[in-house]
DRENRO-972265 format. One line per field, with one value per residue: residue number from 1; residue in one letter; chain; x, y, z of N, C-alpha, C in turn. Coordinates in Angstrom, 2 decimals, padded with zeros to 5 digits. Example, Ala and Ser with C-alpha at 12.3 -4.5 7.8 and 13.67 -1.06 7.14 Angstrom:
! residues 2
n: 1  2
res: a  s
chain: A  A
n_u: 013.19  012.85
n_v: -005.69  -002.25
n_w: 007.80  007.08
ca_u: 012.30  013.67
ca_v: -004.50  -001.06
ca_w: 007.80  007.14
c_u: 013.20  012.90
c_v: -003.30  000.03
c_w: 007.80  007.87
This chain:
! residues 182
n: 1  2  3  4  5  6  7  8  9  10  11  12  13  14  15  16  17  18  19  20  21  22  23  24  25  26  27  28  29  30  31  32  33  34  35  36  37  38  39  40  41  42  43  44  45  46  47  48  49  50  51  52  53  54  55  56  57  58  59  60  61  62  63  64  65  66  67  68  69  70  71  72  73  74  75  76  77  78  79  80  81  82  83  84  85  86  87  88  89  90  91  92  93  94  95  96  97  98  99  100  101  102  103  104  105  106  107  108  109  110  111  112  113  114  115  116  117  118  119  120  121  122  123  124  125  126  127  128  129  130  131  132  133  134  135  136  137  138  139  140  141  142  143  144  145  146  147  148  149  150  151  152  153  154  155  156  157  158  159  160  161  162  163  164  165  166  167  168  169  170  171  172  173  174  175  176  177  178  179  180  181  182
res: m  l  l  r  p  m  s  k  n  t  p  p  l  i  h  s  p  l  s  v  i  r  i  l  g  i  d  p  g  t  a  t  t  g  w  a  v  i  e  a  g  k  d  p  k  a  i  a  y  g  c  i  e  t  s  p  q  l  s  d  a  d  r  l  r  e  i  a  q  d  l  e  t  l  c  k  k  y  r  p  d  e  a  t  v  e  k  l  f  f  f  k  n  q  k  t  i  i  q  v  a  q  g  r  g  a  i  l  l  t  l  a  r  n  i  p  s  i  a  e  y  t  p  l  q  i  k  q  a  l  t  g  y  g  r  a  e  k  r  q  m  q  e  m  v  k  a  v  f  e  l  p  n  i  p  k  p  d  d  a  a  d  a  l  a  v  a  f  c  h  a  s  s  r  k  t  s  e  h  r  n  m
chain: A  A  A  A  A  A  A  A  A  A  A  A  A  A  A  A  A  A  A  A  A  A  A  A  A  A  A  A  A  A  A  A  A  A  A  A  A  A  A  A  A  A  A  A  A  A  A  A  A  A  A  A  A  A  A  A  A  A  A  A  A  A  A  A  A  A  A  A  A  A  A  A  A  A  A  A  A  A  A  A  A  A  A  A  A  A  A  A  A  A  A  A  A  A  A  A  A  A  A  A  A  A  A  A  A  A  A  A  A  A  A  A  A  A  A  A  A  A  A  A  A  A  A  A  A  A  A  A  A  A  A  A  A  A  A  A  A  A  A  A  A  A  A  A  A  A  A  A  A  A  A  A  A  A  A  A  A  A  A  A  A  A  A  A  A  A  A  A  A  A  A  A  A  A  A  A  A  A  A  A  A  A
n_u: 031.53  030.72  029.40  027.90  027.77  024.61  022.66  019.88  018.60  019.82  019.80  020.67  023.76  024.92  027.87  029.87  032.67  034.48  037.66  040.54  042.53  045.59  046.11  047.88  047.74  048.22  048.93  049.97  052.95  055.73  057.30  056.01  054.74  051.97  051.30  049.63  048.85  046.42  044.25  041.78  038.67  035.94  035.67  037.53  040.98  043.49  046.84  049.40  050.69  051.90  054.31  056.36  058.94  060.69  063.64  063.71  066.13  067.30  067.93  065.46  065.60  066.92  065.04  062.90  064.13  064.49  061.81  061.01  062.77  062.06  059.40  059.70  060.90  058.72  056.94  058.29  058.38  055.64  054.26  051.97  048.91  047.55  047.57  046.81  046.38  045.99  044.51  045.66  044.01  043.09  045.03  045.88  048.35  050.90  053.56  053.39  051.70  053.29  055.43  054.04  053.05  055.44  056.24  054.12  054.67  057.11  056.16  054.11  055.66  057.37  055.47  054.36  056.45  056.45  053.91  051.12  048.57  047.19  045.25  043.52  042.10  039.95  039.92  037.22  035.93  037.11  036.27  033.51  033.33  034.17  032.70  030.23  029.62  030.72  031.90  032.96  034.41  037.83  038.19  035.91  036.56  038.86  037.80  036.10  037.94  039.24  037.05  036.20  038.44  038.68  040.44  042.36  042.98  042.94  044.87  048.14  050.74  048.35  048.58  048.97  046.49  044.99  046.03  045.10  042.39  042.37  043.11  040.92  038.86  039.51  039.20  036.45  035.48  036.28  034.69  032.13  032.29  032.76  030.36  028.63  029.44  028.53
n_v: 040.76  038.26  037.73  035.36  035.10  035.19  032.86  032.11  029.96  029.78  030.41  033.33  033.27  034.10  034.68  034.90  034.51  034.22  035.18  033.36  034.46  035.16  035.80  037.52  037.51  039.47  039.56  041.93  042.47  042.83  041.08  038.73  038.08  037.23  035.35  034.51  032.73  032.61  031.18  032.72  032.31  030.75  029.09  029.63  028.80  027.62  028.10  028.34  029.04  030.77  032.08  034.95  035.27  037.24  037.81  038.95  039.83  041.19  044.42  047.04  047.97  045.83  043.81  044.77  044.79  042.05  041.16  042.47  041.31  038.57  038.74  039.70  037.45  035.66  036.93  036.62  033.84  032.95  034.68  036.63  038.15  040.19  041.94  042.04  043.71  043.72  046.46  048.77  048.90  049.34  049.74  049.09  049.21  051.39  050.99  048.61  049.32  051.10  049.47  047.58  049.34  050.17  047.73  047.34  049.46  048.65  046.36  047.33  048.96  047.03  045.36  047.23  047.56  045.16  044.18  045.03  045.79  046.67  046.12  047.21  046.23  046.59  045.01  044.59  044.57  042.28  040.24  040.44  039.70  037.04  035.69  036.86  038.43  041.22  041.34  038.94  036.28  035.25  032.44  031.66  032.83  031.40  028.80  029.22  029.89  027.44  025.90  027.27  027.06  024.38  022.92  020.50  021.10  023.88  026.58  027.12  029.25  031.53  033.88  033.08  031.96  034.28  035.73  034.21  034.78  037.52  037.48  036.05  037.87  039.89  038.49  037.98  040.57  041.31  039.57  040.53  043.15  042.54  041.27  043.42  044.98  043.73
n_w: -035.88  -038.10  -041.30  -043.39  -046.91  -048.55  -050.41  -052.54  -051.22  -048.78  -045.40  -043.47  -041.71  -038.68  -037.12  -034.35  -033.14  -030.09  -029.81  -028.79  -026.27  -024.60  -021.25  -018.77  -015.40  -012.47  -009.05  -007.09  -005.11  -002.83  -001.30  -002.09  -005.21  -006.93  -009.88  -012.94  -015.87  -018.26  -020.74  -022.48  -023.78  -025.06  -022.75  -019.81  -019.35  -017.27  -017.75  -016.57  -013.29  -010.38  -008.04  -007.60  -005.51  -003.17  -001.27  002.09  002.94  000.90  -000.59  -001.08  -003.71  -005.01  -004.64  -006.18  -008.67  -009.02  -009.14  -011.50  -013.39  -013.24  -014.03  -016.61  -017.76  -017.56  -019.32  -021.76  -021.94  -021.89  -023.56  -023.33  -024.53  -023.35  -020.20  -016.69  -013.61  -010.10  -008.48  -005.96  -002.90  000.00  002.84  006.20  007.31  006.90  006.05  004.63  002.46  001.05  000.23  -001.37  -003.29  -004.47  -005.57  -007.41  -009.12  -010.33  -011.55  -013.31  -015.03  -016.18  -017.45  -019.24  -020.98  -022.31  -023.03  -024.94  -023.95  -020.88  -018.06  -015.09  -012.00  -009.17  -005.90  -005.21  -007.73  -008.81  -007.07  -007.50  -010.21  -010.12  -008.10  -008.02  -005.96  -004.36  -001.87  -001.14  000.78  001.35  001.21  -000.27  -002.70  -003.40  -003.66  -005.84  -007.84  -008.09  -009.03  -011.42  -013.09  -013.16  -011.45  -009.59  -006.96  -004.64  -005.71  -004.44  -003.26  -001.66  -003.16  -005.80  -006.43  -006.20  -008.34  -010.49  -010.17  -010.74  -013.45  -014.47  -013.96  -015.78  -018.18  -018.06  -018.13  -020.69  -022.23  -021.64  -022.70  -025.38  -026.08  -025.77  -027.88  -030.12
ca_u: 030.48  030.96  028.20  028.13  026.93  023.38  022.12  018.42  018.15  020.64  019.48  021.89  024.46  025.67  028.87  030.70  033.55  035.36  039.01  041.27  043.67  046.38  046.11  048.75  047.17  049.22  048.57  051.25  053.54  057.19  057.78  055.39  053.90  051.31  051.12  048.89  048.62  045.23  043.73  040.38  037.86  034.63  035.89  038.89  041.87  044.73  048.03  050.46  050.57  052.90  054.67  057.72  059.23  061.97  064.17  063.72  067.53  067.69  067.49  064.23  065.95  067.21  063.78  062.16  064.84  064.19  060.42  060.98  063.46  061.24  058.21  060.19  061.06  057.37  056.40  058.95  058.03  054.22  053.81  050.57  048.38  047.10  047.91  045.93  047.01  045.08  044.77  045.75  042.71  043.23  045.88  046.00  049.77  051.51  054.77  052.97  051.17  054.41  056.15  053.19  053.03  056.72  056.17  053.20  055.38  058.03  055.33  053.47  056.69  057.80  054.38  054.24  057.55  056.33  052.55  050.47  047.32  047.22  044.05  043.62  040.81  039.96  039.50  035.76  035.60  037.58  035.35  032.23  033.43  034.39  031.68  028.95  029.44  031.93  032.47  033.21  035.54  038.98  037.95  034.96  037.32  039.74  036.96  035.62  039.09  039.38  035.92  036.20  039.54  038.63  041.70  042.15  043.14  043.07  046.28  048.93  050.17  047.16  048.86  048.77  045.03  044.55  046.42  044.12  041.14  042.57  043.06  039.54  038.09  039.76  038.56  035.00  035.26  036.42  033.50  031.01  032.42  032.60  028.93  028.01  029.84  027.97
ca_v: 039.89  037.81  037.29  034.50  035.55  034.40  032.51  032.07  028.91  029.73  031.43  034.01  032.70  035.11  033.98  035.85  033.74  034.92  034.69  032.93  035.32  034.77  036.89  037.40  038.16  039.74  040.00  042.56  042.50  042.91  039.80  037.70  038.55  036.11  035.48  033.43  032.86  031.87  031.39  033.10  032.18  030.29  028.67  029.99  027.66  027.99  027.57  028.23  030.02  030.63  033.30  035.50  035.56  037.91  037.66  040.17  040.25  042.05  045.82  047.29  048.06  044.49  043.07  045.27  044.31  040.62  041.06  042.90  040.31  037.36  039.06  039.77  036.05  035.12  037.52  035.99  032.42  032.69  035.62  037.03  039.21  041.25  041.73  042.70  043.84  044.17  047.81  048.94  049.26  049.99  049.03  049.75  049.34  052.32  050.40  047.61  049.94  051.68  048.36  047.05  050.36  050.08  046.51  047.63  050.33  047.81  045.45  048.07  049.35  045.82  044.96  048.23  047.32  043.85  043.81  046.26  046.13  046.38  046.55  047.16  046.01  046.64  043.74  044.50  044.15  040.91  039.38  040.49  038.92  035.62  035.07  037.56  039.18  042.02  041.23  037.52  035.92  034.68  031.01  031.59  033.17  030.27  027.69  029.58  029.76  025.99  025.43  027.90  026.53  022.92  022.49  019.47  021.71  025.34  026.93  027.63  030.01  032.32  034.91  032.46  031.89  035.66  036.11  033.56  035.53  038.78  037.15  035.70  039.12  040.56  037.68  038.24  041.95  041.31  038.92  041.46  044.25  042.00  041.04  044.73  045.55  042.95
ca_w: -036.33  -039.47  -042.00  -044.55  -048.02  -048.71  -051.70  -052.43  -050.31  -047.58  -044.39  -043.01  -040.55  -037.94  -036.32  -033.60  -032.27  -029.17  -030.05  -027.60  -025.98  -023.43  -020.28  -017.61  -014.22  -011.44  -007.70  -006.77  -003.79  -002.89  -000.81  -002.92  -006.31  -007.59  -011.33  -013.59  -017.31  -018.67  -022.08  -022.36  -024.98  -024.59  -021.37  -019.40  -019.08  -016.59  -018.43  -015.56  -012.23  -009.33  -007.33  -007.58  -004.10  -002.97  000.08  002.89  003.15  -000.22  -000.53  -001.84  -005.14  -005.52  -004.68  -007.34  -009.87  -009.15  -009.61  -012.90  -014.21  -013.30  -014.82  -018.00  -018.17  -017.75  -020.56  -022.91  -021.99  -022.16  -024.60  -023.16  -025.39  -022.45  -018.79  -015.74  -012.30  -009.06  -007.98  -004.52  -002.38  001.30  003.78  007.50  007.60  005.94  005.50  003.65  001.25  000.30  -000.42  -002.44  -004.35  -005.18  -006.39  -008.52  -010.07  -011.10  -012.35  -014.40  -015.99  -016.91  -018.34  -020.30  -021.94  -022.94  -023.40  -025.42  -023.27  -019.46  -017.35  -013.64  -011.35  -007.71  -005.28  -005.30  -009.10  -009.00  -006.32  -008.19  -011.45  -009.84  -007.24  -008.12  -004.71  -004.19  -000.52  -000.91  001.64  000.66  000.96  -001.38  -003.91  -003.71  -004.15  -007.18  -008.75  -008.30  -009.85  -012.74  -013.90  -013.04  -010.86  -008.58  -005.63  -004.59  -005.92  -003.32  -002.16  -001.94  -004.17  -007.12  -006.62  -006.43  -009.71  -011.37  -010.04  -011.47  -014.88  -014.78  -013.96  -017.06  -019.23  -017.96  -018.58  -022.15  -022.79  -021.49  -023.66  -026.74  -026.31  -025.93  -029.17  -031.23
c_u: 030.75  029.65  028.60  027.24  025.73  023.16  020.61  017.95  018.90  020.22  020.77  022.46  025.24  026.60  029.75  031.61  034.34  036.75  039.66  042.45  044.35  046.50  047.06  048.12  048.22  048.55  049.85  051.65  055.03  057.79  057.29  054.48  053.30  051.18  050.35  048.74  047.41  044.99  042.24  039.73  036.48  034.70  037.33  039.70  043.14  045.89  049.15  050.20  051.63  053.14  056.12  057.95  060.60  062.37  064.13  065.13  068.02  067.23  066.19  064.52  066.21  065.95  062.97  062.80  064.53  062.76  060.36  061.64  062.63  059.99  058.56  060.34  059.70  056.75  057.00  058.53  056.59  053.60  052.33  050.19  048.01  047.52  046.91  046.55  045.95  045.50  044.93  044.40  042.87  044.09  045.92  047.46  050.44  052.77  054.42  052.50  052.30  055.17  055.33  053.14  054.33  056.74  055.27  053.88  056.33  057.27  054.73  054.49  057.14  056.72  054.25  055.32  057.34  054.96  051.78  049.23  047.37  045.95  044.29  042.22  040.98  039.60  037.99  035.32  035.98  036.64  033.99  032.25  033.48  033.24  030.29  028.67  030.76  032.57  032.75  034.44  036.63  038.74  036.97  035.68  038.18  038.95  036.45  036.74  039.28  038.30  035.97  037.27  039.64  039.95  041.44  042.21  043.15  044.55  046.92  050.20  048.98  047.37  048.68  047.28  044.47  044.87  045.49  042.79  041.22  042.46  041.64  038.66  038.27  039.10  037.05  034.65  035.33  035.17  032.31  031.11  032.30  031.13  028.20  028.28  029.25  026.66
c_v: 039.55  037.34  036.45  035.01  034.62  034.06  032.45  031.10  028.88  030.82  032.10  033.33  033.82  034.37  035.02  035.10  034.66  034.35  034.31  033.86  034.81  035.99  036.55  038.20  038.30  040.19  040.59  042.47  042.68  041.61  038.67  038.36  037.33  036.39  034.28  033.75  031.99  032.10  031.62  033.03  031.81  029.89  029.03  028.74  028.18  027.30  027.33  029.29  029.75  031.96  033.67  035.88  036.19  037.81  038.99  040.68  041.16  043.48  045.97  047.31  046.69  043.63  043.48  044.80  042.83  040.40  041.38  041.85  039.03  037.57  039.14  038.35  035.40  035.64  036.87  034.53  032.19  033.61  036.01  038.16  040.43  040.91  042.48  042.62  044.29  045.57  047.78  049.40  050.03  049.12  049.80  050.05  050.21  051.74  049.39  048.26  050.55  050.57  047.77  048.04  050.34  048.85  046.71  048.50  049.53  046.88  046.17  048.51  048.16  045.38  045.93  048.06  046.04  043.52  045.06  046.70  045.69  046.95  046.43  047.04  046.09  045.26  043.53  044.01  042.69  039.93  039.31  039.62  037.42  034.97  035.69  038.40  039.90  041.95  039.77  037.32  035.25  033.20  030.82  031.85  031.98  029.08  027.97  029.48  028.28  025.48  025.97  027.30  025.01  022.34  021.43  020.03  023.23  025.67  027.50  028.24  030.85  033.34  034.36  032.35  033.28  036.12  035.46  034.31  036.85  038.53  036.80  036.94  039.83  039.80  037.92  039.62  042.04  040.70  039.86  042.58  043.75  041.77  042.37  045.32  044.81  043.54
c_w: -037.79  -040.07  -043.20  -045.68  -048.19  -050.18  -051.52  -051.35  -048.97  -046.59  -043.92  -041.77  -039.90  -037.00  -035.63  -032.63  -031.32  -029.39  -028.73  -027.43  -024.72  -022.52  -019.13  -016.47  -013.13  -010.15  -007.11  -005.31  -003.93  -002.41  -001.71  -003.95  -006.98  -009.08  -011.86  -015.07  -017.64  -020.15  -021.92  -023.72  -024.50  -023.11  -020.99  -019.05  -018.42  -017.30  -017.42  -014.50  -011.17  -008.67  -007.59  -006.13  -004.00  -001.50  000.83  003.19  002.02  000.03  -001.32  -003.33  -005.74  -005.59  -005.91  -008.65  -010.10  -009.66  -011.10  -013.81  -014.35  -014.15  -016.31  -018.56  -018.44  -019.05  -021.79  -023.06  -022.45  -023.20  -024.47  -024.12  -024.56  -021.04  -017.93  -014.36  -011.30  -008.60  -006.46  -004.03  -001.07  002.19  005.08  007.80  006.52  005.31  004.40  002.36  000.41  -000.43  -001.57  -003.61  -005.15  -006.09  -007.59  -009.57  -010.95  -012.04  -013.55  -015.46  -016.83  -017.89  -019.51  -021.37  -022.76  -023.51  -023.80  -024.63  -021.81  -018.83  -015.86  -013.05  -009.84  -007.16  -005.37  -006.69  -009.34  -008.30  -007.01  -009.44  -011.17  -009.08  -007.39  -006.88  -004.40  -002.82  -000.15  -000.02  000.81  000.29  -000.20  -002.71  -004.35  -004.27  -005.57  -008.21  -009.10  -009.25  -011.27  -013.65  -013.84  -012.55  -009.80  -007.15  -005.75  -004.78  -004.67  -003.86  -002.62  -003.06  -005.59  -007.43  -006.90  -007.84  -010.74  -011.35  -010.81  -012.98  -015.31  -014.87  -015.30  -018.21  -019.24  -018.46  -020.10  -022.80  -022.76  -022.51  -025.09  -027.06  -026.51  -027.31  -030.35  -031.71
């Protein structure tokens, strides 16, 4: 909170600007990892988004190396101040959860080497932040991502839209904690 010095005739001015920060949001996976870079301040702005896709013909190690290298390139290109990654929640398929967990490991290590602040959110927290309802359907999430970032279309593939939602959740969480600290 910044205060302007008062003179006899000047009422106090309390000013608390929310600084604009750049957030990298990640929806982890091994075959497809969604990513999004947003600027968060008064209104969130989507800077770029997309997916890192790896070939199923590659070994697990090569897929993880590709994810890490591409993520490193994104960090250097967009220079995010903070990053956020969706937490694993629940999977019925044991093979899928292991592959996603391996991808998350490569992602978290790469982010830790490049970005000083990393947050993690559950799908429930992300849905709650974006729609106000923790059990929102995928289509509701996609429509809200489109509306919040004022995009002409829902981002494709779904993993890119999910990454925007993860980044938005972190931006919302930051705003809430900044307001609490004032």
